[in-house]
N, C-alpha and C positions, 0 to 999 in steps of 0.2 A: 720604312717608308720615311720617318718620321726625317732620320739621319741623313736620307737621299733629296730629300726637300729643302733642308738646311746648306746642303754641298751646291744645289742646283742657284739657290738666293745669292750664296757669297760670291758664287761665280759671276752671276747676272748683275751683281753689285758692283764688282771690280770690272766689269765690262762697262759698266754706266763711268764708273768713276775714272777709267782711262780716256772713256770718250770725250764726256766734260773736259778733262785735262787737255788733250790732243785737239778741242774743236777751239777755233777763233772765236772771241767775244764778237758778238753780233754787232752790225754798223749803224750807230744810232745818227744817219743822215737827215741833215734839213730837207724840209719840206722841197717841191716843186722844182722851177731851174736851180734853185742854188745847191740840193742835193744833188741835183747829176752834174755839175762842174766840181762839185766837191769829190766824188765819186770818179770821175775821167782823174783827176788829178792824183787819188788813189795809186787807180790805176798805174798812173803813168810814172810812179815813185816805185812803185815795186808790189803792188796790191797788197791787201787787207790780210789774207795769210800769211805774206812773207812778215809783214810788221808784227803782228801777232807772236810769231815765232822768234822773235828776237827781243831774250827778256833781258837786255840789260847793253849798254854801249860802251865802247871806250877809242878815244881817238886820238890824236896830239892839233892841239892848235896852237896858232901865231894870232898874237892880239897886236895891232901896230895904230899909234896915234901919231897922225899928223897935226902940226900947225896951220897957221893962216896961211903960212908963205907953202905951204905942200911939201915940209920937212918933215922926217919920222921926230917925233915929241919922244916917244917910248915905245917898245917892243916887249914884248914877253911872250915865253914859248913853254908848252907844259903839257902833260898828259890829261884828257878827263876824261873822268868813270861815273856812270851812272848808271840807275835800273830806268828801266822804261816804263808805259803803263801804269805807274805809281807819281804822285807829289812830287815834285825834284827832290833829289839827293845826289850829293855830288860829292867828288872828290877830285882835287885839281894839285899835282904835283907838278913842280919845276924843274927845266930841262935847261942844262945849260947854265947854271947859278955855282961858283964855287960853294956857297952854303942852302942846302936846298931848303925850299920854302912850300911847305902843304898846306892847301883852304882848304877848308870842308863847310859845308850846308847839310844839316841833317834834315831838312825840313822846316826848322824851327829857327834856331841859332846858324850864325857863322861864327867858325873860328879858324886858326893860324898856328900854324910853328915855323919859326925860323930854326933847321939845326936841331931841330928837337926842344927848340925853348918857345914857351906862347908869343904871339903876338896880339897887340891891346891898339893897336892903331885901327881907331873909328874910321877915321875915310876911307883908309885902304882897304876894310874889313867891306865896308859898305859898298866900293865898287868891287870886290872882290863876289860877294853876295849879288850883286845885281850880274856881276858876270857869267857866273855859275847857272844863275835861273835861266837868262838869256840864253844860253850855249842849248840849254834843255827843251825850251821853248822853239826856239829856230830849228831845233833839229829835230822834233816832233811835228814839225808841219809836212804835208797838210793832213797826216793819219791825226792828229788831233784834233780834227776839226768833226771828225765822229766819233771822239773818243772821252774830248773833255767837255764838260756843261758851258755850252758858251751860243748864241745866238747869231745865227750865221744868215743873211739878209742879199741878195743879189742886187747888185748897182746898174747891173746894165752892163753894157759896152762901152770903152771906150776909143777914143780914135787920135790917134798926133801922127798926122801927115800918111805913112803908108804904114804903121805899125797901128795892130787896136790888141785888146785886150780884153778877157771877160773879167768882171771884178767883184766882189765878195766884200759887205762889211760884218767883221768878226767883233763882237762883245762879249768880254766873259761876264760868265752868268756869278751869280751867287756861288759859293761851295767851287768853286773853279782852281784849280792852283794856281802858285804864285809866278805872274809873270812880269817882264819888264814896263811892261803899259797895261791900260785898259780898255784898248779899241785900236783894231788894225783895219786898213783896206788890203786885201790881198790881189795885186793883178798875178791871173792866168794867162800863158802864152794858149792861145786857140788852137794852135796847131800841134801843141806836143802835149798840151796840160796838164804843164811844169809852172813850176812858179816863176815869174820872170821879175818883179819885187812888190815891195811892201810899204805901206805908210802906217806907221805907226804912232800914237801919242803916249810918249813914253813919258813914265811917270817919277823919272830917279831925282830926288831933289837937289842933287850934286849938278844936273844939268841946269844951265841956262839957257836951252832951247826943249822944248815940249814935242816940236813934232820931227821926224825925222825919214827919208825914203831909204831902205837897203833893199840894195839891188841883187841878186841869187845870179852867180857866175860859175862858170866849168863845171858843169853834172858831171859825177862821173859815179857809176856801177860798182856798190860796195857790196857785194854776196847775193845779189839781186834787188836792195834799196839805191834808190837812183837817188841824190842828193847832192846839193852845191858844193863844191870844191872851197871854194870864192864869196865872201860878203861884202858888203862897201856898202858904207851908212853914207848919208849927205843930211845936212840939214836943209827943211822944207816948207810950204807952206801948206795951208788947208785942203786945197785942189792938189796935192801930191806933185807939186812943182819944188824941184831943185832949188834952193834958191846959196848955191854955197858949195865949196870945194870938197871933196872927202877928207871927212875927219875920224873915221875908223874902216880897217881895214881887217877882214877875219879869215884866215885860212885852214882849215880840216883837211886834217890827212891820216894817213894808215888807219881807216876806221875798221872798227872789230866788233862783232855781237856774239853773244852767248857769250862772257867770260868768268860765269858764274862768283861774280863779287859775293861775299861773306856781308851781311848786316851789317856786322860793328865796322867793317871798313870806313862807314860815311858815320861814326858815331862821332861825339865829341872826346877826344882824350882827356884824362884824369887832370892831365898835365898844364890843359889853358885854365881848370880852375884852382890850378896849385897844390893838387893832389897829387899822390902816386900810389903805384898797384902795390905797393907795401903798407 
């Protein structure tokens, strides 16, 4: 009888473990009308269960910077890889360069290799860290509003002629993952539930302007997750009014989930610190 009871206990514990592993994490929705808007946005973007089942993501991203006259100042293209549901860790491998460049962020430090040799350009590393962390932050919206420690407030509807949007102010709480800014106002299309644009207070030290509007464009369905294919960023004022031409455009393509990346993919290589495996 004792042996039978032990076998039953093992089976039951196994069933509980399987259920726990397969059950999506519980939503942490804000109270009141803000929670209703977040829930509708999550449903529009593919649903909570589908998002929780996506353990990591890879996508090709093109990052284009424009000068004040609207001409292309620089353009980079590469493969972004990152786990989801955890503090940001990123690996970015360039595409189309004669000497391949790899950037990484291990959750604490940023590192870079050019053709296997370490790069120590502080300005370039700071910009790359900002871009990599920003990629994870933007891609995780709106799901992260029910996953990260943030304070979400309903600012009410805003109208501009025939257009109108639901607005949520998002402030990152203590313990929130690293992000490109400290507060954001997200404008949702009430007809679709999708993000229309975002006003962000961006805290990067290398920027000479701190308020930016990002427009979310060309939504595509990627294996059940509906995400914007293009983002365009403009300088703005505190009211969210655009005050200049587009400065940055980001294109996100070929999105693939559940690639099963090993943790060491995001770790700082020994070569960066001057070491070697031997």
